[in-house]
C-alpha positions as CSV (number, residue, x, y, z in Angstrom):
1,X,-41.9,-30.6,44.3
2,X,-40.1,-30.5,40.9
3,X,-41.3,-27.0,40.3
4,X,-39.5,-25.8,43.5
5,X,-36.4,-27.7,42.5
6,X,-36.4,-26.1,39.1
7,X,-37.0,-22.6,40.5
8,X,-34.1,-23.0,43.0
9,X,-31.9,-24.2,40.1
10,X,-33.0,-21.2,38.0
11,X,-32.1,-18.8,40.9
12,X,-28.6,-20.4,41.2
13,X,-28.1,-20.1,37.5
14,X,-29.2,-16.5,37.4
15,X,-26.7,-15.7,40.2
16,X,-24.0,-17.3,38.1
17,X,-24.9,-15.0,35.2
18,X,-24.8,-12.0,37.4
19,X,-21.4,-13.0,38.8
20,X,-20.2,-13.4,35.2
21,X,-21.3,-9.8,34.5
22,X,-19.5,-8.5,37.6
23,X,-16.4,-10.4,36.7
24,X,-16.3,-9.2,33.2
25,X,-16.6,-5.6,34.4
26,X,-13.2,-6.1,36.2
27,X,-11.5,-7.0,32.9
28,X,-10.1,-3.9,31.3
29,X,-11.1,-2.6,27.9
30,X,-9.7,0.5,26.2
31,X,-11.5,2.8,28.6
32,X,-10.8,3.7,32.3
33,X,-13.6,2.2,34.4
34,X,-13.8,2.3,38.2
35,X,-15.3,-1.2,38.1
36,X,-11.8,-2.4,37.3
37,X,-11.0,-1.9,41.0
38,X,-14.1,-3.5,42.5
39,X,-12.1,-6.6,43.5
40,X,-9.0,-4.7,45.0
41,X,-8.7,-5.3,48.7
42,X,-6.8,-2.8,50.8
43,X,-5.2,-3.6,54.2
44,X,-7.1,-1.0,56.2
45,X,-6.3,-1.1,60.0
46,X,-5.5,-4.9,59.7
47,X,-8.7,-5.7,57.8
48,X,-9.0,-6.5,54.1
49,X,-11.4,-3.8,52.9
50,X,-12.8,-3.3,49.4
51,X,-11.3,-0.2,47.8
52,X,-14.8,1.1,46.9
53,X,-15.5,1.4,50.6
54,X,-12.5,3.6,51.2
55,X,-12.5,6.0,48.3
56,X,-14.4,7.8,45.7
57,X,-13.6,7.4,42.0
58,X,-13.7,9.9,39.1
59,X,-12.9,9.5,35.5
60,X,-11.9,12.9,34.1
61,X,-11.0,11.4,30.7
62,X,-11.1,8.1,28.9
63,X,-7.7,6.9,30.2
64,X,-7.5,8.4,33.7
65,X,-9.0,7.4,37.0
66,X,-8.8,9.6,40.1
67,X,-9.1,7.9,43.5
68,X,-9.8,10.1,46.5
69,X,-9.7,8.4,49.8
70,X,-12.3,9.3,52.4
71,X,-9.5,9.0,55.1
72,X,-6.3,10.6,54.0
73,X,-4.2,8.3,56.2
74,X,-5.2,5.4,54.1
75,X,-3.6,6.9,50.9
76,X,-0.4,4.8,51.2
77,X,-2.3,1.6,51.9
78,X,-4.5,2.2,48.8
79,X,-1.5,2.9,46.6
80,X,0.2,-0.2,47.8
81,X,-2.9,-2.3,47.1
82,X,-3.2,-0.8,43.6
83,X,0.4,-1.5,42.8
84,X,0.2,-5.1,44.0
85,X,-3.1,-5.8,42.1
86,X,-3.1,-7.8,38.8
87,X,-4.6,-4.9,36.9
88,X,-1.3,-3.7,35.8
89,X,-1.7,0.0,36.5
90,X,0.9,2.5,37.9
91,X,-0.7,4.7,40.6
92,X,0.8,8.1,41.2
93,X,0.1,9.8,44.6
94,X,0.0,13.6,44.9
95,X,-0.7,13.6,48.6
96,X,-4.4,14.0,48.4
97,X,-5.5,11.6,45.7
98,X,-4.2,8.8,43.5
99,X,-4.1,9.2,39.7
100,X,-4.0,6.2,37.5
101,X,-3.4,6.6,33.8
102,X,-4.3,3.5,31.9
103,X,-1.7,2.6,29.2
104,X,-2.8,1.8,25.7
105,X,-3.6,-1.8,25.2
106,X,-1.3,-3.8,23.0
107,X,-2.5,-6.6,20.8
108,X,-0.7,-9.1,23.0
109,X,-2.3,-7.7,26.2
110,X,-5.8,-7.8,24.5
111,X,-5.3,-11.4,23.7
112,X,-4.3,-12.1,27.3
113,X,-7.5,-10.4,28.5
114,X,-9.5,-12.5,26.0
115,X,-8.0,-15.7,27.6
116,X,-8.9,-14.4,31.0
117,X,-12.5,-13.7,29.9
118,X,-12.9,-17.1,28.4
119,X,-11.5,-18.7,31.6
120,X,-13.9,-16.7,33.8
121,X,-16.8,-17.6,31.4
122,X,-16.0,-21.3,31.7
123,X,-15.8,-21.1,35.5
124,X,-19.3,-19.6,35.6
125,X,-20.6,-22.1,33.2
126,X,-19.3,-24.8,35.6
127,X,-21.4,-23.0,38.3
128,X,-24.5,-23.4,36.1
129,X,-23.7,-27.0,35.5
130,X,-23.2,-27.6,39.2
131,X,-26.7,-26.1,39.9
132,X,-28.1,-28.5,37.2
133,X,-26.4,-31.5,38.8
134,X,-27.8,-30.6,42.2
135,X,-31.3,-30.2,40.9
136,X,-31.1,-33.4,38.8
137,X,-30.0,-35.3,41.9
138,X,-32.9,-33.9,43.8
139,X,-35.4,-34.8,41.0
140,X,-34.0,-38.4,40.7
141,X,-34.2,-38.8,44.5
142,X,-37.8,-37.7,44.5
143,X,-38.7,-40.1,41.7
144,X,-36.8,-43.0,43.5
145,X,-38.6,-42.2,46.8
146,X,-41.9,-42.2,45.0
147,X,-42.6,-38.5,45.8
148,X,-43.2,-37.8,42.1
149,X,-44.0,-40.0,39.1
150,X,-41.5,-41.0,36.5
151,X,-43.3,-39.0,33.8
152,X,-43.2,-35.8,36.0
153,X,-39.5,-36.6,36.8
154,X,-38.7,-36.9,33.0
155,X,-40.6,-33.7,32.3
156,X,-38.7,-31.8,35.0
157,X,-35.4,-33.2,33.8
158,X,-36.1,-32.0,30.2
159,X,-37.1,-28.6,31.6
160,X,-33.9,-28.5,33.6
161,X,-31.8,-29.3,30.5
162,X,-33.5,-26.5,28.6
163,X,-33.0,-24.1,31.5
164,X,-29.3,-25.1,31.7
165,X,-28.8,-24.5,28.0
166,X,-30.5,-21.1,28.2
167,X,-28.1,-19.9,30.9
168,X,-25.0,-21.4,29.3
169,X,-25.9,-19.7,26.1
170,X,-26.3,-16.4,27.9
171,X,-22.8,-16.7,29.4
172,X,-21.4,-17.7,25.9
173,X,-23.0,-14.6,24.5
174,X,-21.5,-12.4,27.2
175,X,-18.1,-13.9,26.5
176,X,-18.5,-13.2,22.8
177,X,-19.5,-9.5,23.5
178,X,-16.6,-9.0,25.9
179,X,-14.2,-10.6,23.5
180,X,-15.4,-8.3,20.7
181,X,-15.1,-5.3,23.0
182,X,-11.6,-6.2,24.0
183,X,-10.4,-6.8,20.4
184,X,-11.9,-3.5,19.2
185,X,-9.2,-1.1,18.4
């Protein structure tokens, strides 16, 4: 009973770490990276569609991204979505593809990105703690109902705390790595 609860909590915590990794990929460093645009949604025939489903990406150099739509009629919609996104890029449209040249990062902008990364890291640590709370409630209920003994409940709670610490530490380490990457000139 408690092993299933711990396994379920571990799966939820692992998903929080994966989501952290995906979120951090969308925060820009000094290099052009198509993952920056993974969260951009384009209004395509009335439906919000992820940009990656509508176009191919190429990075001819470290500061340029070329976006080539599969459907040429969606070029204007893609350009509008990119302009409206919080990424802060200026897309230029040549009629067939969109070119985005990433500006150099200023110290001030790097600090803003660090704040964003820390905020996202904290949000994902909250997800880990929510998984812990759910599992702990389940363990306490099982002990109260008599499904498991108090000793087993205490052991499972200690294991849960160790598991939570492991995942929170992983997210903290990811935040530190991304912060170092952002501040690297």
